[in-house]
N, C-alpha and C positions, 0 to 999 in steps of 0.2 A: 306480656303484651307484644313484645317483638316476635315471639313465636307465632302468636295468633295472626299478626300482620303478614308474616312469611307464608303461613298456610293459605290465607286468603289470596295473596298474590299468586301462589302456585295454582290455586283452584282456577282463578281467572285466566292464567296463562295456558293451562291445560285445556280449558273449555273453548277458548277463542280460536277462530279460524283465521288463517292468513288472508288478508284482503287480496282479491284478484287485481291484476293490473288495470289501469284505466282503459276503457273500451274506446278504440278509435272510431267505432261506428256509432257510439252514443246510444246504445240500445237500453231501454228502461229495464229489461229483464236480464242483462248481462251478469250483474253481481249475483243474483239469486241462482241463475243457471250454473255459473262458474263454481259456486259453493256446492251445488248439488252434484255436478259431474266430476269436479276435481278435488273437492274437500280441501285438505291442507297441502296437497301436492303443488309444487311450483308450476306456474303457467306463464307463458310468454306468447306474444304475437310474432310469428316467424315467417319471413318471405320464402323460406325453403319448403314450406308446406304449400303445395299448389292445389287450389280449388277452382275447378272450371265449371261455369254455368252461364246460361244466357243472361243478358242484362235485364230482360223483361220476360215475365212468365206468360207466354202465349196460351198455355193451357195449365191452369192452376191445379188440375188433377194429376198432371204428368210433367213434373219439372225435373229435367236431367241435372244430375250433380256428379262430377268426377273428382276424386281425391287422389293425389299422387304425393306420397310421403317418402319416396325412395331416396331423395337427397338428404333426409334426416338420419340415415343409417338404420340401426336396429329399432324397430317399432313394435310395441306390445299390443296396442289397441288403436283403432281409429273410430271416432264418433262423427256422425253427421246429424246436425240438428238445426232447426229453424226457431229463432228466439220467440216469436209471437204466435206460433202455432199452438192450438190447445193441447196437442201432444208434441212437445218440442223435439224430443229425441226420435230419430228415424232409424238409424243404423248404429250398431256397436259391433265392430269387426275385430276379431282377434286373430291376426295372421300367425301361422306357425313358421318354423325355420325355413321351410321350402315354399313359402308364398311371399310374394313381394307386397310391400305396404302400399297397395293400390286398390281402389274399388270405385266402381261407377254404378249408379242406380237412378231411380226416379222417385220423387217424393211429392206429397201434396202440400199446397200452400193455402192458408186460410185468409191471408191478408198480406199487405206489404210488410216485409220482415227481413231482418238479417238471416242469411243462410250461412252456416259455418261448418268447418271441420276442425277436429282436434286430434292430435296424435300423441300417444303416450310413449315416451322414449324408454330405453333400457334402464335409465337411472330413476325412473318414476315421474320425471317432470313432463309437462305437456307443452306442445306447440299448437297454436291456434291460428286460424286464418278464415277469411270469409268476406262477405259484402252484402249490402242491401239489395233487395229484389223487389221490383214493382209487380204486384199481382192484383188481379181484380177481386180475389177473395172467394171463399166458399168451397175451396178444394177439400176441406176436411168435413164439411157438413152436407155436401151433396151426396145423394145415393150413388153407389157404383153403377156403371153402365150395365153390367151383367145383371144387377138386381132389377133395373128398369126393364131390360129385355126379358127377364125371367128365366134365363138359361144358365145361371151361374152353377147350379147343382149338377148340370149335365157335364160340365167341363172341369169341375173341381178336382184338383190333383194332377192335371195334365202338366207335364214338364217338357220343355223344348230346350235344346242347347247344342253347343258345339265347342270343341277345344282345338285351337289351331296353334301349332308350335313353330317358333322361329328362334334359332340359336339356343335351344334347350329350354326356352320359356314359352309356356302355353297360355294363350289368352282364352279364358273360359267364359263363355257367354251363356247365361241361363235365363229362362223365363218360366214363371210358375203361374198357372191359372188359379186365381184366388181373389175373392171380392175385397179383402182387406177392409172390413167394416170398422169404422172409428167409434161407433156407439153414439154418434151425434145425429143420426137419422131416426125419426120416430119409429118405435117398434122393431128396430134392428139393433141388437146388442153388439158390443165389440167382438170382433172375430177376425183374427189375422194369422198369417204365416209367422211363426215364432222363431224358429232356428233353421239354419241351413249349414250343413257340415260338408266340406270337401276333403276327400282322402285319396290316397293312391290305392292300387289294387291289393296291397298288403294291409290296408287299414291304417296306415300312418296319416295323421291328419295334416292337411294343408292349412286349414283354418276354419273358424266358426263365425258365422254371421248371425247376430241376433237382430230381429226386425220388430218394429212397432207398427201400429195401425196407420201411422202417418206416411208410411211407404205407399206408393201408388198401387192401385188395383192391378192385378196380374204382375207381381213384382218381377223386375228385371235386375240382374246382377252381372257385372263383369269383373273378373279377378285375374290375376297373373300368378301362375304357379310353375315350379320347376318340373317340367314333364317333356319328354321327347316323343316324336312320332312313334306310334306302335304301342304306347302305354295307354293306361285307362285312368280317367278321373271319376271316382265314385261320388255321387251326390245323395245325401240323405237329408230329410227335413221333417219338421213336425209343426202342426198348427195348434192354436189354442183349444181346439176341440179334440186333440189327440190323433188327428189324421196324419199318417206317416207317408213320407215321400221317399222314393228310391229310384235312382237312375244311374246309368253307366255311360260315360262319354268316351268314345275312342279318340285318342289324340292323333291328329293328322297334320301333315305339313301342307296339304293343299286346301284351299278355302272352298268349301261346298257352296253352291249357289244359294241354298236356303238351309235353314236349320231344320232338324227333323225331330219328331217325338222320340224321347229316349226313356220315358218312365211314366208311371202312373201312381196314384195314391193307393195306400192300403188302409182300410178301416181298422 
């Protein structure tokens, strides 16, 4: 009898997930999202994780979010998500040893929602931060502007970018032409840019960014990598239909007045 009780206790202990910490934002979806994203990994709310965004979403289709986890030390992953979006996760960034744990992008908002970032540290634990955002709604269910204009296919795969170095760290700014369809518009299935990889000229990866359809149309990314003027940052990507992207960014110490096309899609 005692052995049976021990086995039952072990079964329940093995199957149970650690409860996430109480949410200071009071989101109804926090517990479910925390269990989905973090599992049994420890998670805490940490002021060293800096998440910048406007207090109000003036454009729910293009909401800027910047995440700076450099004060946390070594970081394995950075997530950006909006609790009440129909597609909560927007970005999953895995920085390599020569990329800083920093990323900026734009996401869609479907309603008033907490917008958060989470950074996984070297020990497997997570630091989280974020805040509530007022949004008019509909950012995930409205058709992309390029779909309305009808010219999305003409520009699909265009890449613009620049890499500007200061003290051995290059700020890499990228913009991809892509409709980023969420699947919530009638007769338009889900279709999005799926992965973006940054490498040096020898193929050593700076990091990999995984994107979901909740990232804004024509995705924009800003990252920080260890690169000096005269070097090259290679950019490759792939969307959910298998379209591949390939670009090379020369690293410069001088800021160009405008970004220039640096690559195109390959079918």
